[in-house]
VOBA-1610 file (N, C-alpha, C; in pm, whole numbers, padded with zeros to 5 digits, always signed):
BEGIN
Met-05641+10171+06724Met-05687+10189+06925Met-05591+10071+06963Ser-05548+10143+07080Ser-05488+10097+07197Ser-05549+10056+07252Leu-05499+09912+07320Leu-05574+09789+07401Leu-05622+09900+07509Glu-05568+09984+07588Glu-05639+10048+07684Glu-05781+10116+07621Glu-05753+10194+07544Glu-05894+10233+07480Glu-05972+10196+07464Lys-05930+10036+07398Lys-06039+09946+07334Lys-06161+09869+07465Ile-06041+09871+07589Ile-06088+09822+07736Ile-06159+09902+07783Asn-06176+10025+07820Asn-06209+10133+07844Asn-06396+10175+07768Thr-06323+10155+07648Thr-06484+10152+07526Thr-06559+10046+07591Asp-06511+09946+07583Asp-06590+09781+07645Asp-06598+09791+07766Leu-06571+09839+07872Leu-06574+09880+08025Leu-06708+09970+08007Lys-06735+10050+07950Lys-06885+10142+07926Lys-06973+10070+07875Ala-06956+10018+07771Ala-07082+09955+07774Ala-07077+09836+07818Ala-07031+09767+07870Ala-07038+09653+08000Ala-07115+09696+08112Met-07111+09825+08103Met-07126+09899+08226Met-07318+09919+08212Met-07294+09919+08096Met-07421+10007+08030Met-07519+09883+08033Ala-07497+09753+07984Ala-07563+09669+07977Ala-07554+09567+08124Lys-07531+09629+08193Lys-07492+09565+08346Lys-07457+09433+08344Asp-07346+09402+08261Asp-07265+09268+08235Asp-07178+09244+08355Glu-07170+09161+08482Glu-07109+09171+08567Glu-06960+09083+08522Val-07046+08937+08433Val-06880+08892+08427Val-06749+08985+08338Gly-06811+09065+08235Gly-06769+09108+08166Gly-06694+09229+08214Leu-06764+09293+08331Leu-06741+09400+08395Leu-06618+09335+08494Arg-06600+09247+08517Arg-06508+09195+08649Arg-06371+09169+08528Gly-06350+09087+08436Gly-06299+09070+08345Gly-06191+09186+08304Leu-06298+09318+08236Leu-06236+09415+08219Leu-06190+09476+08291Arg-06250+09496+08426Arg-06188+09534+08524Arg-06005+09477+08552Ala-06027+09409+08552Ala-05891+09317+08590Ala-05815+09363+08496Ile-05871+09384+08303Ile-05726+09404+08229Ile-05678+09527+08271Lys-05809+09615+08282Lys-05762+09790+08303Lys-05668+09735+08460Ser-05709+09714+08568Ser-05612+09728+08683Ser-05450+09675+08633Ala-05441+09588+08558Ala-05322+09535+08509Ala-05247+09651+08409Ile-05325+09725+08325Ile-05257+09791+08237Ile-05202+09956+08313Leu-05363+09988+08434Leu-05254+10113+08543Leu-05164+10084+08598Leu-05129+09910+08649Leu-05023+09883+08733Leu-04858+09894+08612Ala-04939+09849+08485Ala-04820+09853+08416Ala-04724+09971+08393Lys-04836+10054+08358Lys-04784+10225+08329Lys-04732+10269+08488Thr-04774+10230+08573Thr-04692+10287+08674Thr-04586+10267+08709Glu-04578+10124+08716Glu-04432+10085+08770Glu-04325+10113+08783Lys-04240+10079+08846Lys-04105+10168+08860Lys-04025+10174+08705Gly-03937+10237+08649Gly-03893+10219+08524Gly-03997+10219+08401Ser-04107+10252+08481Ser-04206+10249+08303Ser-04191+10383+08288Thr-04235+10407+08056Thr-04224+10534+08098Thr-04397+10569+08026Gly-04451+10496+08074Gly-04625+10536+08070Gly-04678+10437+07972Glu-04589+10424+07873Glu-04677+10345+07746Glu-04596+10226+07758Ile-04730+10118+07698Ile-04691+09969+07679Ile-04645+09948+07572Thr-04640+09849+07519Thr-04601+09806+07387Thr-04670+09699+07399Pro-04712+09676+07266Pro-04807+09533+07220Pro-04751+09392+07252Glu-04633+09410+07244Glu-04586+09289+07303Glu-04584+09266+07465Lys-04585+09368+07512Lys-04613+09422+07697Lys-04710+09376+07715Glu-04857+09420+07591Glu-04969+09436+07625Glu-04995+09231+07577Val-04930+09185+07552Val-04996+09085+07539Val-04933+08951+07651Gln-04811+09007+07690Gln-04768+08916+07814Gln-04815+08976+07954Met-04919+09111+07945Met-04998+09102+08076Met-05131+09033+08047Leu-05181+09043+07934Leu-05303+08973+07922Leu-05309+08796+07953Gln-05141+08742+07892Gln-05127+08599+07912Gln-05102+08544+08033Lys-05053+08694+08132Lys-05024+08671+08287Lys-05123+08628+08330Leu-05278+08692+08319Leu-05379+08738+08381Leu-05454+08640+08374Val-05459+08533+08243Val-05473+08390+08228Val-05452+08306+08331Lys-05273+08324+08263Lys-05267+08176+08364Lys-05294+08190+08484Gln-05287+08336+08588Gln-05282+08372+08704Gln-05447+08284+08721Arg-05554+08301+08627Arg-05673+08265+08628Arg-05673+08095+08632Arg-05640+08041+08556Arg-05620+07898+08534Arg-05556+07840+08697Asp-05417+07913+08732Asp-05400+07850+08861Asp-05456+07845+08920Ser-05532+07971+08928Ser-05650+07970+09044Ser-05761+07784+09063Ile-05829+07839+08901Ile-05877+07742+08873Ile-05820+07593+08941Thr-05752+07563+08908Thr-05631+07414+08981Thr-05683+07393+09120Glu-05653+07520+09166Glu-05637+07531+09350Glu-05776+07498+09344Phe-05888+07623+09290Phe-06002+07568+09356Phe-06102+07442+09306Glu-06055+07383+09232Glu-06063+07230+09201Glu-06056+07116+09278Lys-05890+07134+09331Lys-05869+07075+09464Lys-05958+07081+09591Ala-06025+07225+09563Ala-06117+07241+09706Ala-06214+07247+09705Asn-06268+07156+09522Asn-06433+07188+09567Asn-06514+07288+09579Arg-06437+07389+09500Arg-06537+07510+09494Arg-06580+07543+09335Gln-06763+07456+09304Gln-06721+07552+09246Gln-06806+07658+09143Asp-06844+07729+09258Asp-06896+07900+09250Asp-06762+07998+09179Leu-06621+07930+09249Leu-06526+07993+09263Leu-06438+08007+09059Ile-06496+07856+09064Ile-06378+07765+08954Ile-06508+07895+08819Thr-06633+07851+08804Thr-06695+07905+08744Thr-06631+08070+08725Lys-06627+08138+08809Lys-06625+08282+08821Lys-06489+08315+08746Glu-06390+08234+08764Glu-06272+08261+08686Glu-06243+08202+08547Lys-06309+08097+08540Lys-06337+08091+08388Lys-06410+08202+08320Asp-06494+08205+08397Asp-06580+08372+08335Asp-06477+08472+08246Glu-06409+08496+08337Glu-06296+08580+08343Glu-06181+08527+08239Val-06154+08428+08248Val-06049+08390+08185Val-06128+08426+08008Ala-06233+08376+07958Ala-06286+08405+07885Ala-06312+08545+07848Val-06337+08638+07920Val-06389+08783+07882Val-06176+08826+07841Ile-06085+08783+07902Ile-05978+08849+07871Ile-05896+08747+07783Glu-05961+08620+07750Glu-05869+08571+07591Glu-05970+08588+07475Lys-06062+08735+07508Lys-06087+08802+07359Lys-05988+08910+07326Tyr-05895+08919+07416Tyr-05857+09047+07417Tyr-05649+09012+07334Leu-05670+08862+07382Leu-05548+08792+07331Leu-05555+08734+07147Pro-05435+08777+07121Pro-05433+08707+06954Pro-05455+08556+06952Ala-05546+08517+06841Ala-05531+08428+06839Ala-05391+08306+06819Met-05429+08152+06912Met-05353+08088+06919Met-05267+08012+06804Met-05196+07988+06785Met-05182+07867+06675Met-05220+07707+06726Gly-05171+07639+06600Gly-05235+07526+06603Gly-05145+07441+06660Glu-05144+07340+06666Glu-05034+07251+06722Glu-04906+07189+06622Asp-05025+07226+06498Asp-04963+07145+06323Asp-04839+07290+06357Glu-04904+07426+06333Glu-04838+07508+06301Glu-04749+07548+06386Val-04723+07528+06518Val-04636+07544+06604Val-04532+07408+06622Arg-04583+07299+06601Arg-04471+07179+06569Arg-04381+07214+06454Glu-04404+07294+06284Glu-04389+07324+06215Glu-04239+07411+06198Ile-04267+07522+06293Ile-04181+07599+06345Ile-04059+07573+06468Ile-04122+07492+06514Ile-04049+07440+06636Ile-03963+07336+06502Lys-03998+07284+06479Lys-03881+07187+06364Lys-03785+07271+06284Lys-03837+07404+06249Lys-03733+07490+06156Lys-03643+07490+06294Val-03673+07569+06368Val-03617+07609+06542Val-03506+07487+06567Ile-03530+07368+06571Ile-03414+07310+06557Ile-03353+07232+06464Ala-03376+07257+06329Ala-03319+07244+06225Ala-03172+07391+06235Glu-03216+07494+06290Glu-03143+07574+06299Glu-03015+07598+06356Thr-03062+07543+06525Thr-03017+07567+06640Thr-02926+07426+06633Gly-02941+07304+06516Gly-02867+07197+06553Gly-02865+07090+06680Ala-02983+07170+06754Ala-03018+07051+06847Ala-03029+06965+06786Thr-03006+06831+06914Thr-03049+06695+06850Thr-03089+06606+07014Thr-03053+06652+07111Thr-03084+06560+07233Thr-03151+06693+07316Gln-03196+06619+07435Gln-03335+06682+07526Gln-03202+06765+07596Lys-03094+06749+07591Lys-02997+06825+07691Lys-02984+06938+07624Glu-03027+06983+07431Glu-03042+07084+07430Glu-03157+07174+07414Met-03240+07104+07487Met-03351+07147+07518Met-03406+07301+07524Gly-03285+07365+07595Gly-03296+07528+07648Gly-03275+07598+07546Lys-03185+07534+07439Lys-03130+07641+07322Lys-03254+07645+07249Val-03282+07587+07247Val-03442+07531+07130Val-03541+07597+07177Met-03570+07605+07388Met-03714+07697+07379Met-03675+07822+07407Gly-03539+07894+07362Gly-03513+08034+07411Gly-03545+08069+07232Ala-03498+08009+07157Ala-03542+08047+07012Ala-03689+08035+06969Ala-03738+07920+07030Ala-03880+07939+07002Ala-03999+07987+07038Ser-03959+08055+07179Ser-04010+08158+07294Ser-04027+08289+07227Lys-03970+08302+07103Lys-03887+08453+07072Lys-04003+08419+06955Gln-04016+08315+06886Gln-04068+08337+06786Gln-04252+08308+06805Leu-04255+08297+06903Leu-04387+08232+06900Leu-04456+08273+07043Ala-04391+08417+07079Ala-04459+08478+07210Ala-04607+08581+07141Gly-04628+08521+07245Gly-04779+08536+07271Gly-04916+08496+07128Lys-04827+08391+07064Lys-04895+08271+06932Lys-04934+08196+07006Ala-04823+08126+07129Ala-04831+07983+07178Ala-04866+07935+07276Asp-04913+07892+07332Asp-04870+07847+07512Asp-04753+07800+07530Asn-04638+07827+07589Asn-04552+07839+07644Asn-04484+07606+07676Lys-04573+07583+07769Lys-04624+07438+07811Lys-04674+07364+07646Leu-04743+07411+07565Leu-04763+07346+07411Leu-04611+07326+07339Val-04571+07442+07376Val-04404+07476+07295Val-04283+07333+07365Ala-04300+07355+07499Ala-04214+07226+07528Ala-04252+07097+07546Glu-04366+07086+07557Glu-04413+06964+07520Glu-04361+06892+07352Ile-04410+06983+07263Ile-04361+06985+07149Ile-04253+06971+07184Val-04129+07045+07179Val-03984+07047+07184Val-03946+06905+07219Lys-04032+06862+07355Lys-03931+06694+07420Lys-03976+06580+07322Ser-04086+06637+07240Ser-04169+06523+07170Ser-04069+06490+07041Leu-03974+06640+07033Leu-03902+06621+06865Leu-03762+06598+06954Leu-03727+06582+07016Leu-03576+06577+07058Leu-03549+06512+07174Val-03546+06368+07110Val-03468+06263+07159Val-03402+06222+07249
//
């Protein structure tokens, strides 16, 4: 079952259950899928990798909004955004733990031969390909910085 089919099924269930929080999150995902399918140069199909990127982008947008709402002390909007993040994250693959990410980055550093922080870009490029959709890039960057001295 594709992400779009799963979202449509869950959207119907949320409508019947009158789940407002779920509806907001699911509608955001559905909207992003429709935009991705109709954007210029699109074939009308979305790859699983593109789906994960799209969902991660939605989560990031909401987390950025939460940060701004915290500065403005808008608890009502913070709650709304956090609820949507929770709904969207259900459709993302499970994220790797910090220890797993650290081990993969150690292997990438060994493969690339990087030794200083000047070579961080080379390591980040290779690590991002291996960890796409499996780990937060912010975490990856922090680990790479700590391992390259």
